[in-house]
N, C-alpha and C positions, 0 to 999 in steps of 0.2 A: 448100369445100376450098381451102386456101391453096396457090397455085402459085408463089409468089415463091421465088427462090433466095436463101437467106440465107448470107452470108459474114461471118465475124468476123476481125478482126485483133487480135493480141496482141503482147506484148513487155514488157520491164521498164519501159518508159518511157525517154525520152531516147535512143531507138533508131530514130527515123524513123517513128513512128506517124502523125504529122501528114502527112508526105509520102505514106505508104501510103494514108491516107484520101483525100487529094487525087487520087492515081492512080485509085483505085476509083471516085471520083465522076465522073471524066472518061470513064468507060466508057458505052456506049450504054444508055439506059434504066436508069440506076443511081442509087441514093440511099443515101449513107453518112454517118454522123455520126462525129465524133471525141470520145471520152469522153462520149458521149450528149448533146453540146452541140447542142441544136436550139432553135429558137424554138417555143414552145408554140402550136400552131395547131389541134389536134384534142383532143377530150376524152381520147383514149388516149395522147397524147404524154407522154413521161417524159424528163427531162433532168438527172437527178441521178446522180453516180457511185455505183457499187455498192460496198458494204462487202466486205472480204476474207472476213469470216465470213459464211457463207451466211445470207441473209435471204430467205425465200420470197416475202414480200409485195412487196419492191422488185424482186426478180428477175422475178417474174411481170409486173409493170408495165413494166419495161424491155423484156422480150422481146416483150410484146404491142405495145408502141410500135413496135419495129423492124418487126414483121410488118405494120404499117399505114403504113410509109413508102411514098411513091409510087415506082413503078418495078418492073421485073421482078427486078433484082438489088438487094438491100437488105442493110444491116448496120451494124456499128459497129466502130471500131478503138479499143481501150482496153486498158490493162494489167490492169484489174480483172476481166476475164472468166475468167481462168484457173481460179479455184476452182469455177466453175460449169460448166465444159466437160463433165465426166463426165456430169452430168445432161442437158446439152444434146444430147450425142451420142445419148442414148436417146430424147429428145423429138423430135429432128429428124434423120431418117435420112440426109438428103443435105447436112447442114451441113458447110461447109468452113472451116477455120481456118488463117490465114496467121500464122505467128509470126516476127517480126523479131528478129534478134540483132545486137548491136553488141559490140565488144571490151569486156571487163569493165572495164578501167581507164578507158576512154573514158566508159562509162556512169557509173561512180562519180564521176569528175571533173565530169561534166556535172551530175549531181544535186547535188553539193556546191556548185556555183555557183548553181544554180537555187533551192535550198532553204535559202539562208542564213538563219539564225535559226529554222529549223524542223527537225524530225526525225520522219519518219513511221515509222521502222524500230525505234525503241526506245521502250518505254512510259515516259512521263515525267509530271511533275506540273505542267508549265507554267512552271516557274521558270527552267530553263536554256534551254528552247526554247519557242516560242510554240505554243499549241494551234492546230490547223488542221483544217478539215473533211475534208481529204485523209488525215488520220492513220488513219482507219478503213479506208481503201482498200488498205492495205499490211499484210503480216504483220510481227510484231514479233520481235526477236531479243535474246538475251542477249549483249551485246557491250560492250567497254570504251569504244568511241567510235562516232561516226556513220559514219566511213569503214569501220570494221570491219563494222558492221551492213550497210552497202551491199554489201560483198563477199559477205557471207552471203546477202543478198537475191538477188543475181545468181545465185549457185550454186543456191540453193533453187528459184528460179523455173524455171531451165532443167532442173533435175532433174525437176520436176513435168511440164514439157513433154515431156521424153524418155520419161518413164513413160507419158504419154498416147499418144505416137507409137508405142510398142511395142504398145499395145492397139488403136490406131486408125491404122494406118500409111497408109491412103489418105485420111484425113480431116483430118489436121493435119500441117503441114510447116514446117520452119525455113528461112527465107531470110535471108542476111546483109544488113545495112543497106546495105552498099556495092553490092549488086545493084540498088538503086534507080536507079543511074546506068548500068546495063548493059542495052541493049535486048534481048539474047538472054535474060537472066535475067528481065527483066520479062515477056517473052512466056511464059516457063516458069511464072512466078508466076500470071499471068492464066489460063493453060491449067489449072493445078492448081485454081484457084478455080472454074472452070467457065464462064467467059465464052465465048460463041460468037464474037462479033465483037470482036476485041481491038484496042484503041487503044493502040499502043505509044508511050510517051513516055519520052524519056531525060532525064537531068539534072533529075529532079523534086524532089530534096532541097531543102527550103526554105533560103533564105539564113540562115546561122547568126547573123549580126550582127543582121539584121532580127528574127529570132525572139527573140534575147536582149533586144532593146530592148522588143519587144512583151510579153515575159514580165514585165519590170520594171514596165511600165505597168499590166499586169493585177494584179500583186501590190499595187501602191499603191492601185488603185481597189477591187479585189474581195478582196484578201487571199489569193489563190490562185495 
């Protein structure tokens, strides 16, 4: 019988998920990945982003991998868990989900900078935008341009979250990204997640300049 406490973090992306993963990892006896990025060390380990369209095979592998993370508190923080949550709430009775939210315009502008030359939100033929492995991880929209599609994505994402919150009010909760720099709100977040011994850390948001530089290096090397 698995006694691990599983916690997932979600959000549109560009909303503090890296910082949330860092906060959760700093808790006692905890092991959390961000976007399933882990070094393969066990036969059960899985480190590939999930597609937006439900895929049972990769979902089962990813979930099984998380259940084998070392620690009492385990999980992952990624935008792509959202379409799988309804099923997960049935599979795991005590699963808790932390959803981060950032102002829509800030998310849109951040994505426009990060994904220059790419477009994950409009189906395309690779001529105007480069194909990218992350294309499959986002829903597609009928839009006139990328910025419009991003606005639709933000609206759609949090509409789905709000629908889930109505059905599962005690299992999923939205926290504003700015709360990650507020000790009182961090304690509230960790209490909701179910941590017994909470390590309260303020000002955990990663330096934006450092992250932007790192993102550019990653894109040049890995194309992601």
